[in-house]
N, C-alpha and C positions, 0 to 999 in steps of 0.2 A: 504495500499500500503507500508505504514512504517512498519507495523506489519510482512508483508511478507517480507522484507528487514532485519528487526532483527531475525527471524525465521530461513532465509538463511543463516546469519551470524551464529547464535547458532550452526547450523551444521559444518559449516566450520572449526569452532575454535577448536574443539578438534583434529582435523586434523593437525593443525598448531601447537596445543600444544605437540602433538607426535612427530612431526617432529623436532621442536626447545624448548630446556628448555626455551629461551627467551619468548616464547609464554606465558608462565604464567605472566609475565610482562604486557603483550600487554591485557591480560585477565582481570587485576587488573585494567588497565586505562581503557578499555573498560566499565566495569561495572560502573565506577568512571563517565565517561560521560553521561552514561545511567542515574544515579542517578541525575544529575545536572539536567538534561533534563525532 
């Protein structure tokens, strides 16, 4: 279940990145959070 959520997020992340340059910061933060858990 969690894997499916991560997979969905991974798909939607590129869209966010192309829409906002700020998305890159969110991406880095997202990966940092993932590595903690």
